[in-house]
C-alpha angles and dihedrals in degrees: 000000000000148000093060112183135188106222136188125285091031093289120132134186137192135185128242110217129188129197113195137169090204134056110258130208098186148353143194133195145156117247112208124195142164108262091200089069108030142006125218114251116169148321126246116196122217121226089266093071099021090117093048125098103251120193135173131189128182104194091166127024111261097029122078120183111212123194127181122178137166118224096172102060095266115142141187105242119227119269133062112325135173104224107179148339121245116209124205136180117231112231097208111018094177093061101028117124106155145329131204121230122198137192124217135180096012120180129179124198118214123213091272093053096253117143123244121192108206131199112256132207130196126251133206137217107213130191114244087233094060125089113218141179126214133184124210129185118226109166124289095011145048113227121206114210121193125200105190124182093193134041115266130209092190142005135199131181139161122222123197124200137183108255092201090063106035144008122216114236103178145333126219140174120268135213100296096044102038091112095045133089105266125191136166138174139179107225088180135003108277096031131085123186115202124192123185126183140149129273093209107020091273110155126228098241120228112268137084138281145103116310101175142014124206120199118209142176119224118234088194134004096257112141098175135116128280099052098108144024143166121245098186144351126184137173131204118211127211092274093053095255112150120216136173120255115214111241120210131181115236127183124201120154106190118208116216121243120252121223123207118241117259116231120228114283124206132185147147130278120252093029135114089260126223140294122231124194112221122214132195140158134214121192091205091059092236121163109261132214128192135215133172143185140186129227092226135054089224092081124055117210125201129169135199116185102307097342118101118196121200120195127172118224117243114299093358116153124173144061132300134193112228124201120196121192131197122198134189090199095272110031129044141198 
C-alpha cells in the first residue's frame, strides 16, 4: 500500500500495489483500518484489472474483504503493478494526522489456479499538513526520504537496526542535503544518530526527496520485517521552533535489472563500424538506461538509448573487450 494522499472534502485515497514474479489471475485479502480515524468508502480499479470482477464486503467495521478475479483469461503480468485505489472518508479532518492500513490473509492465484501467499506491508494515509520521514531498503542501502511541509533549518533523527541481520558500514548525505552539514554517530551498536543543518543558514525548502543514505552489509539474506525502526525525528524551523516529524516504515526491495549477453562482433578496420542493439529486463518495470566502455583505445564506443555503436580508430587492428551496463537508476548489471 503506497501513495497515500489526503484530499479535499475529508476524502482520502491510497493505492494497492503488487510486485510478483509470476503472472496472476486473481487475488483476495482483508484490508484492516482504524475506524476512529477513517471509514471505508469505495474501490476504484486501474486499467490493469478493469476487466476483472472486483468485489468488496465489509461485514464488520474496520475489516474489508476484497476479491478480484478474471473469468475471461485476463491476467496481471509479473512485475510491479498498481491494481486499484482505495478511498476512505476521514472522520475528523481538522485533527487528522495519519492512519495506518494493514493487509491480512492475502492470497494470489496464478494462471494455473495455484495459490501464492505473498508478503504484505502496511500503508499509511498522511495529512498534507504533516511532515513525515520514511525509510526504504534498496540493496545494499537504506534510503531516508523526507516529506516536509515547512522549511527546516536543522533535522535530527535516530535509526535503529537489528545487529543480528545487518551491520552499518557508513552513512552519507543524499540529493537534498548534499550542501548541508551532515553528521552521524553510533552511540551503541544498533543505533545511528543523524544530524543535518546548514553551513550558511540556508533552509531545507519544503518538498520531498532523499536526505540520507545508509550503507549496510547483510549478516544473512533475510529481507523480512522487524529489522529496523525509528526512535525519534525532529525538525527545527527558521525561528528555532522544534517540532516532531512523523516516522513511517516503508519497504521496497528493488530487484536489479538483467542485461542480455552480447555475442562476439567482428568487422574491418577503417570502416564506420557496427551497431549492436542492447537488451535487458527488469521485473520491477523500472526505466532502464545503458552505458558501455571498451578496454582499448583502438575502439570508440558510443550509445544512444539501446543502440551501441562500435567504430575502430584509423588503422586499428586487433581485439577489444566490451562491457555494457544497464541501470534502473540505483542498481546495475
